[in-house]
N, C-alpha and C positions, 0 to 999 in steps of 0.2 A: 847468802849471795848465790851460791851454787843452785839452790832450790829455785830462785827467781829466774835464772838463766834456763834451767830445765823447763820451767813452766812456760816461759816465752817460746822456747823451741817446740814444745808440745802443742801450744796454741797455733803457731805458724804452720806446722805440719798438718794439723787437723783442719785448719782453714783451707789449706791447699787441696787436701783430699776432697773436702766438701765441694769446693769450686770445680774440681775436675769431674766429679760425679754429676753435678748439676749441668755442666757442659755436655757431658755424654748423653744424658737423658734428653736435653733440649735439642741437640743437633742430630743424634743418632736415630732418626726415625726409621723404622723397619716395616713399612706398610707393604702389603701384597694386594694385587688386584686380580680377582677371579671372574672370568666371563663365562656365561652359559646361554645356550639357546633355549627359548621358551616356546610360545605358540607360533605356529606357521599357518598362514591362510593364503588363499589364491584370489586373484581378481583377473579381469580381462585386460589390464594395463600392460603396456610394453616394457615399462620400467619396474624395478624392484623397490621395495621399501624396507629399510632396516630401522627399527625403533626399539626403545626400551628405557630402562631406568638404572641409574647408578646410585647405590645405597651403601651404608656401612653394614658390615656383616653382623655386628652386635647392635641391636636396637633398630635396624633397618631404617636409619635416618637418611634422608635424601642428601646427595653430594652435589651441590651446585658448582657450575663452572669447570666440570671435568671435561677434558678433551676427548672427542670420539673421532677417530680417523678410519676411513675405509680405503683400503689399498687393493688394487688389482694385482694379483700375484702371478708372476711369470718365473717359474723355477724357484730360486731362493730369494729373488729380489722382487720389488714391486714399486708402483708409484701411487701417490695419493689421488684418489678419484673424488673424494668428498671429505669435508671436515666440518664439525660443529662442536658446540659446547652445550653441556646440560643446563637447563634452566634452574630456577631456585627450588623447584620440586624434584630435581635430579632427572628430569625427563629429556629425551632427545628424539628426533625423527629425521631420517635422511632418505631422500629419493635418489636411487643410483641405478646403474646398468647391471644387468645380470652377469653371472660368471663366477669364477672362483675368487672369492674375496677374503681378505684378512681384515677383521675388525679389531682395532687397537684402542684401548682405553688408557688414558694417562691421567693420574691423580697425584698431585704433589711430587711430580718427578718420577713416580713409580708407574710401571705399565703392566697390563695384562692383555692378552689377545686370544683370538681363536680364528681358525680358517673354516670356511664353509662354502658350498656351492649354492648359489642363488639363481633361481629360474625367473624368466620374465613374468611379471604379474604377482610374484611371490611377496608376501608381507611377512617378515620374520622378526620375531622379538628376540633381541640379544641384550641381556641385562648383565650388570657387573656388580660385584660386592667388593668393598674395600675392607681389608682386615689388618689391624695393627698387630705386628709381631710382638712377642714378649722379649724382654731384655734380661739377661742374667748379670747381676752385679755381685762380685765377691768382695765383701768388706770384712777384712780381718779385724777382730776386736783384741785390743791389747789392754793389759792391766798394768797401770803405772804405779 
């Protein structure tokens, strides 16, 4: 009888631990978004163009539906000048005004950004990579 109670208790505790770990892995996403400037070219246009691609860091797979926001920065604050989402190939293109701009990428609630000065007629490639962080799970092993 005591052995049955012990077995039921061990089963209940083990099932609870497995469910907690599964919840942690499913909910605890730790993605990071890294943005970088690539090619820069000039044209005779009066506006600037910001374009690029959002991909995964591992495998360079396109990230569709990522938000790309361009903010005009004034001191530490700013307001949104333009917004778009990446297409199914992870590509985007925004025509905007020149100035000191902050380009913000948002993927699955995680963001990455960079600030740059853009001149009139400048075409600047700004791409982002999404990296999944690793998780450390300590799982003690008991001998019953």
